C-alpha positions in Angstrom: -65.9 -120.9 -51.7 -67.1 -117.5 -49.3 -68.1 -118.7 -46.2 -70.0 -115.7 -43.6 -69.1 -116.1 -39.9 -71.1 -113.8 -37.2 -68.8 -113.1 -34.3 -69.8 -111.0 -30.9 -66.2 -109.4 -30.2 -65.6 -112.1 -27.1 -65.8 -114.6 -29.2 -63.2 -113.9 -31.2 -60.1 -115.7 -31.2 -57.0 -114.1 -31.2 -55.9 -115.3 -34.2 -59.3 -114.4 -35.7 -59.0 -110.9 -34.4 -55.3 -110.8 -36.1 -56.3 -111.2 -39.1 -59.4 -108.6 -38.4 -57.1 -106.4 -37.8 -54.5 -106.5 -39.9 -57.0 -107.2 -42.8 -58.1 -103.5 -42.5 -54.5 -101.8 -41.7 -53.8 -103.3 -45.1 -56.4 -101.8 -47.0 -57.3 -98.5 -45.2 -54.2 -98.0 -44.0 -52.4 -98.8 -46.5 -53.5 -99.1 -49.9 -55.6 -96.3 -49.0 -53.1 -94.0 -47.6 -55.3 -92.8 -44.6 -52.8 -92.9 -41.6 -55.3 -93.0 -38.2 -55.6 -95.9 -35.7 -57.7 -98.8 -36.3 -58.6 -100.2 -33.6 -61.2 -97.8 -32.4 -62.2 -98.7 -29.2 -64.7 -99.7 -30.5 -64.9 -103.0 -31.6 -66.3 -104.6 -28.4 -69.5 -103.3 -28.7 -69.7 -105.0 -33.2 -70.9 -107.9 -34.0 -68.4 -108.4 -36.4 -69.0 -110.7 -39.6 -65.7 -112.5 -40.8 -65.6 -113.6 -44.7 -63.6 -116.5 -45.2 -62.4 -118.4 -47.8 -59.9 -122.2 -48.4 -59.3 -120.7 -44.7 -58.2 -117.6 -44.8 -60.0 -113.8 -44.1 -61.2 -112.1 -47.4 -64.6 -110.3 -46.9 -65.4 -108.2 -43.2 -67.7 -105.6 -41.8 -68.8 -104.9 -38.3 -72.4 -104.1 -37.5 -73.1 -101.6 -34.2 -77.0 -102.9 -32.6 -79.6 -100.1 -31.5 -79.2 -98.7 -28.4 -81.4 -97.3 -26.0 -79.9 -93.4 -27.6 -79.7 -94.7 -31.0 -82.1 -96.6 -32.0 -81.1 -98.0 -35.9 -77.8 -100.4 -37.3 -74.6 -99.2 -38.1 -72.4 -101.0 -39.8 -68.9 -99.9 -41.2 -65.2 -101.2 -42.1 -66.4 -102.9 -44.8 -63.7 -104.2 -46.9 -62.7 -106.8 -49.0 -58.4 -108.3 -49.5 -57.0 -107.3 -52.5 -56.9 -110.3 -53.9 -60.6 -111.6 -53.6 -61.9 -108.4 -54.8 -63.6 -108.6 -58.2 -65.6 -112.2 -57.3 -68.4 -110.3 -55.8 -68.1 -110.6 -52.6 -68.3 -107.2 -51.9 -71.7 -108.0 -53.5 -72.4 -111.4 -51.3 -71.4 -109.5 -48.0 -73.9 -107.2 -48.5 -76.6 -109.8 -48.7 -75.0 -111.1 -45.4 -75.7 -108.3 -43.9 -79.4 -107.5 -44.7 -80.4 -111.4 -44.2 -79.4 -110.8 -40.6 -80.6 -107.2 -39.9 -83.7 -108.2 -41.1 -83.9 -111.3 -39.1 -83.3 -110.2 -36.2 -83.5 -106.2 -35.9 -86.6 -106.6 -38.0 -88.2 -102.6 -39.8 -84.5 -101.8 -37.8 -83.5 -98.6 -40.3 -80.0 -99.5 -41.1 -76.8 -96.3 -41.6 -74.0 -96.1 -42.8 -71.0 -94.2 -43.8 -69.8 -94.8 -47.7 -67.1 -93.9 -49.0 -68.3 -91.8 -51.8 -67.2 -93.6 -55.2 -69.7 -96.7 -53.8 -73.5 -94.6 -53.9 -74.2 -96.4 -56.2 -73.5 -99.5 -55.1 -75.3 -99.1 -51.8 -78.1 -98.1 -53.6 -78.9 -100.9 -55.3 -79.7 -102.3 -51.7 -82.0 -99.9 -51.1 -79.6 -97.2 -48.7 -80.4 -93.4 -49.7 -78.1 -91.1 -49.7 -78.0 -88.6 -46.7 -77.1 -85.1 -47.1 -74.1 -83.8 -48.7 -70.8 -85.6 -49.4 -68.3 -85.0 -46.9 -64.3 -85.5 -46.0 -63.0 -88.2 -43.7 -59.3 -89.4 -43.7 -58.6 -87.4 -46.6 -61.5 -89.7 -48.9 -64.6 -88.5 -50.1 -67.7 -89.4 -48.1 -71.4 -89.8 -47.7 -73.9 -90.9 -45.0 -76.6 -93.6 -46.5 -79.3 -95.3 -44.5 -81.6 -98.2 -45.3 -85.2 -97.9 -44.2 -87.3 -101.5 -44.8 
């Protein structure tokens, strides 16, 4: 069974942070062959959604709250482990994200930079594409937003 927890950066334990970085690196750097430095200095500003099954991190995303400059939410680093795919965890994670955003940031627009092949997936949650497809680390992406 998948269990979700929302944690601020300062509330993450060292093993939790290690598991997050390992999962993100396994999928984004190794599996998708994107050579980049995943620890980008932004994690400390994010709220982290950990999806765990039997005590193991199998799904994850990070969410950035609105700021004085950007009056919208931004989420990213959406990932599920290879072993957890086909279980519907991506859908469950998005449902959890929307419930959280609606509870703590009602009416605030949500944005993301989505891998283009997931465009229809995000549209199924009410997101709309913005602009044209662009390249990010060799993978086609598109900006998306959800207004309530």
